[in-house]
N, C-alpha and C positions, 0 to 999 in steps of 0.2 A: 862648718861646711854645709851648703844648702842641699836639701833633699833633691834627688834626680827623678824627674818624671819623664817617661817616654810615652809619646802619643802615636798610636798606629792608625793611619788614615788621616788624610789632610783635606777632607771635604769641609762642609759647614760645621759639623760637630767637632771634628778634630782640630780645626783652626780655632774655633771658639774655646775649646779646652786649653789650647796652647796659649792663647791670649790671657785667659784667667790664671793659668799656672805662672805665667811671667809676672802678672800683676801681684801675685801672692809671693813672689820672690824665689820660686823654684828654679833649678837648673833644668832647662827644657830641651828635649830633642824630639823632632817629628819625623816619622818614617812612613812612606807610602809606596806600596808595591807598584802602583800605577803612576801615570803622569799627573802632577798636581796642577789644577787649574790656575791660570795666570793671576786671577784676582786674589786667590788664597796665598799664592807664592809672594805676591807684592806685600800682603799683610805681614807674613812671616819675616820677610827681609826688613820691612820697616821697623819691626820690633827686635831685630837682631836675634831671631830665634833660629837655631841650627836645624836644618832639615835635609832629608835625602828623598829621592824619588826613583821609581823603577826597581827598587830592591828593598829588602829588610836585612840590614847588617847586624848579625847576632851579637858581635862584640860591642856594638853601641846600644843594643836593646836590652840584653840580658844582664846588664849591670844597673838596671833601674830599681829604685825603691818602690815605685808605683807605675803601673802601665794603665793608660786610658785607651781603650780600643773603640774604633768605629763600630756602631751597631751592626753594620753589614758584614763584619768579620766573624765567622762562626767559631765556636769553641774548638772545633776539630782542625782548625788551621794549624799548620806545623809550628809557627812562631808562638802561638798561644800555648800549645802543648809543652814546648820547651820552657816557656816562662813559668807555667804551672809547676813543672818538674823542679824548678829552682825555688819555688815557694814565693814568687813575686805576686803581690796583690794586683788583681786585674779588675778594673771597674769600667763603667760606661761614662761618657761625657755627662749624661743626665745626673748620675750619682755624684759626679765631681762638682757640677754646678750647684746641686742641692746642698752639698756640705758647706757652701759659702754664702748661700742666700740668707737674708735676714727677714724677708717677708713671708707671706703665706702662699700656699699653692692650691689651685684647682687643677686637677689632672684628669684628662679624658682619654679613655681607650675604648676599643671595640673593633670588630672586623669592618663594619660599614658605618658611615655617618659621623666619624669622629672629627673630620675637618670642619664640616658645617657646624657641629655642636661647639667645637672649640672657638671658631670665628664668631659665632653668635654669643657665646659666653663672654668673650673678650669685649665685643661691641657693647653688650649690656652693662658690663662693669665700667667700661670707659665712659659711656654716655651717662652713667649714674654718678660720675665724678671721682671714681677711684684712681689712684696712681697705680696703673696696672701694665704689665708687660705681656706680650704674646710670644710664646717660645715653643721649641720642640720640633715636631715633625712638620709644622707649618710655620713659616717665618724663620727667624734666626734661632740658633742653638741657645739653650738655657745658659750654658757657660759664658757665651758671649754677652748675653743680657746682664748676667751677674758681674762680669768684668767691667762693664762700662757705666752702670748706674744702679742705684738701689730703688726697688719698687716695693709697695706695700703688698701687692698681690702679683702672682705669676699664673697665667692661664696657659697650660701646657698640653699639647697633643702628643700622646705617647704610643709608640708601636710596641708590639710584643718583643721585638729585637732590643729595643731600648730598656724595657723592663727586665730583660734577662740579665743585664749588667748592673742591677741595683742591689744594694745591701741595706742601707739605712733610709732610703727614700721614703718620705712619709707625707702625703698630701693632707691638707686640712679638709679638703672636699675631694672625693674621688668619684668619677662617673664611669660606669661600664655599660656600654650601649647594647652589645650583642656579641655572641661568639659563633661564627660559622667556619667550616673548614677553610684554612688559608695557610700559605707558607709551610705546608706540612713537610716539605723536603728538609726544612731547617730543624724539624722536631721529630726526626726518625720515623716519619709517617705515622706518629701516634697522636691521636687527637688529645689524649689526656695531658701530654707534654705541652701542647699549645694552650690548653685551658689553664694549666698550672702557671704558665708564663703570664697570662692575662691577670690572674688573681694575685700576682706579685704586687699589683697596684695597691692592695690593701693590707699586705703582710705586716706592716708596722703601724697601721692606723689604730688609734685608741678610742675609748668609748665616748669621748666628747667630740669626736670628729664624725663627719657625715659621708656615708657611702650611698650614692644614688645609682640605681640599676634598673634596667628594663625587665620587668618581671615576666612579661609574656614570652620572652626569648626562651626556647626550650632548654638549651644548654645552660644558660645562666640561671634560670629558675631552679633547675635540678641541682646545680652546684651550691646555690645559696642554702637549699634545704639540708644539704648533707655536710656543709662546712661549718666550723665554729668561727663566727665572725664577731670580732670584738669592737665593733663600731656601731654608731647609730645607722640603722638601715632605712633607706627612703626609696621604696619601690615606685616606679612609674608604670602605668599600664594604659592600654587602649581598650581593655575589657573589664578589668576588676575595679568596680566603683568604690571599693573599700580602701584603695591605696591612697596615700596622701596627695599624689598628683596623678590624675587620670583624665581620660576623654569620656564624656558622658553621651557621645553620639552627636552632640551639637557643639559643645564647648570644651576647652581644657579647664578642668576644675582643680584648684589647689587648696589644700587644707594644711597650712604650714604655720607653726609657732602660734597656734590659736587664731589664726586669720583664715577666713574662707574667701576666696576670690576666683573669678572666672575670666577666661580670655578666649575669644573666638579666633580661629585660624585666619579668618578674613581680616582680622586686625593685625596680622603679621605679614611679612613679605614672602613667606615660605609656603609652598604648596605640598600636598600629598601626605599620606598617612605616616611615612617614614619621618617626615619633618615635624609631625605631631610629637613623635618620640624625642626627637632632637630638642624641640622647643620645651617640652615638659621637663626634660633633664636640665637644660640650660637655665630656665627660669627658677627651678628649685635650687640649683647651685647658687645663683646670684642672690636670691632671696636670703639664703642662709649665710651668705657672705656679708649681708647687711644692707643690700640695695633697697632703696625706697620703691614702693609698688608703682607709683606714678612714673618714676624714671624708667622702670622696666617696661611699662606699657608704651611709653614714648619711644624707647630704644627698639622695640619690636617693629615699629612702623618705619624705621630708618635703616634697618639692616640690609646690607648688600652681600650676597653669598659670593664665594669664590667662583671664578669663571668655570664653565664646562660642567656645572652641576644644575640641571634644570634651569639654565640661564635663558631668560626670555630675551631674544635678540631683537626682534622687530615684528610689527604686524604689517602685512601687505594685502591690500584689498580685503581686510577683515580676517585674514589668515595669520595665526600666530606661529612664528618660527622659534623653536626651542632647541638650545644646544646642551645636550647631556652627554657630551663626548667622553666624560669620565666613566660612564657606565660601560666598563670593559668586561663585565660578566653578567650572567642571566639574573642573579640576585638583585643587581642594581636596576636592571630593566623592570623587574617586578615592581619596584618602587615608582619608577617613571610612569609605567602604564596605569598604575593605581592613582596617579596624581591628576588624571584628566577624565572628565565625563564626556567631552566632545569627541566626534569622529576624528580618527588619527590617520595621518600619512606617516608611517613609521619608516625610518631609515636605519638599517642594520647591516652588519657585515664587517669583514676584516679577517683576522686570524682567529679561528675558532679554538678555544681552549678546552675542548671536550664538553661543550655546552649541552645541558639537558633542557631542551626547549619545552618539555612537558610542563615545566614550572609556570610558563606564561601562555600556555595553549588557550585556556578559556578567555583570558583577557584580550588576547590578540583576536580571537574569533568574534568577540563581542564589540570590539572598538576599532580595529584597524580596517580601513577600506582600501588602502593601497600600501604595499610593502615595496620600498626601493632598496635594492641590495647594492651596497657600496663596498666592493672588494674584488680581489682577483679571482677568488674561487667561491662562488655563491651556491654551489650545488646542494649543500646540506640545508641551507635556509630555504631554497626553492622547493626541495622535495618535502621538507617538513611542513611548511606553511602553505604550499600549493593547494591542498584541500580546504584550507581555512580562509584564505584571502583570495578574492576573485581577481584582483589586479596586482600583478607582481612585475616590477621593472628592474633593470640593471644599469649601472653606470660605474665608471672608474674616475670620473672627474667631478669635483664639487660644483663647478660652474653649471654644468649640465644638470646636476642633481637638483639644485634649488629651482631650476626652471621646470623640470619634470614634476617636482613636488607642488609648485604653485598651480600648474595646469591640472593636476589631479584633485586639487582642493577646491572646496566651496567656502563661501563666507561663514565664519564660525568654526571651521576646522582648525586642527593644530598639526603642524609639521614637526615631528619629534625625531631629532637625531639622538638615538640611544642605542649604540651599536651592538652591545652584548659581546663584543670581540675586541681583541687587541688591534692596534692600528698600524703595525709595522709593515704591512704589505704595500700600502700606498703612502704612508705618512711617517714622519720621524717619531712621533709619539701621540698620545691622545690630545695633548695641548695643540699640537700642530693641526691635527684633524679638526678640532673645535675652532681654532683661529681661522682656518681656511673657510669653514662653514659660515662663521660669523661675517667674514669679509664678503663672501659671495652673496649672502642674504642682504647685507647693507647696499651692495652694488646693485642688486636686482631692485631693491626698494627705490634707489635713486633713479634708475631707468624708468620704472613704472610711474614715477611721480613727475617726470618731465612734461 
């Protein structure tokens, strides 16, 4: 009789886990308390996988040999409590996929920057000729990748939620970028719980494997010094020139496996100090995976980042328009403002998440000549930045926004959409906000060039 696997949640991770379980010959049942998206329903039906939506039927769930849960389902959910009480093993799709993969893993986590670092690492591996898959929080689920094809390497972006459900997960190379307060409602509002979750990345790693981390990050640095870490440590730094990968003020310097080499940020497609950290980490990982240095240098020149992350949309009359709609908190805007030396027309606003604008006060005062508020309620932005920025404007439409921005700018200026706020007052999500901005900029460009 085949082992029964129940999967809770039928999004990308749940459906991927169901496909892998089916391939491996398990009896599979999928249960989602919400409505299942049509594309996932179609996949489950095509593979004759039994599922339910809009409920969790305990009689069909609590007879499982193994439960794979969506990372979004917290441990305090009633169905999880009941399963634990019955002694049923509960894991995450990431753990399930890992148990069946035959290749090696580069795993990337951190509060900020992990998507860019993951995409860059994958691009460098692929352009260096490796048979590599991109999985996890970006792209498709790991389980889906493992179900459909074997790869030599898997580059995986991992959230703390996914790490919570791991037991034996063990990357060959692990990257921890930073730890700043986030998702604390999931962790009983205790920072130490969130930190412990992030460090599950390396809990099973051994001394021949490599752990890359950003040494300047206050939380990560303190944790490294007090934890016993049984793997090769590879700190990257923007300050400490003794680390194997660092920035010397002009170039990124790498001293790895007896080789010393340097790379200028101008020889990459990424801007800003935060992307120095991301690039230092990705290059170190790919080098230890065995990539050739020439291939790395070549790959850095051809990388295209995900949209809405300091995405250069177009130049109009010598004014560059940049879409950083993904910057939904002040920490992200710190990075954006630090990426430009030119005068800025800064677009901000939306739903404020308790922002502390003191973090960007000096940068705004030094660089921003015009602030354009894009939101329904802009009072907090106006009252805080009023004394710092002489020219503050407001709008609730993106078409008007780009015209105001171009009028306020001179040749050589940068128009930066980096909102510091959630988008739900005027848009569906940050992607919708960024897409509308991009379309409006390109439309304005076409008009001005007629």
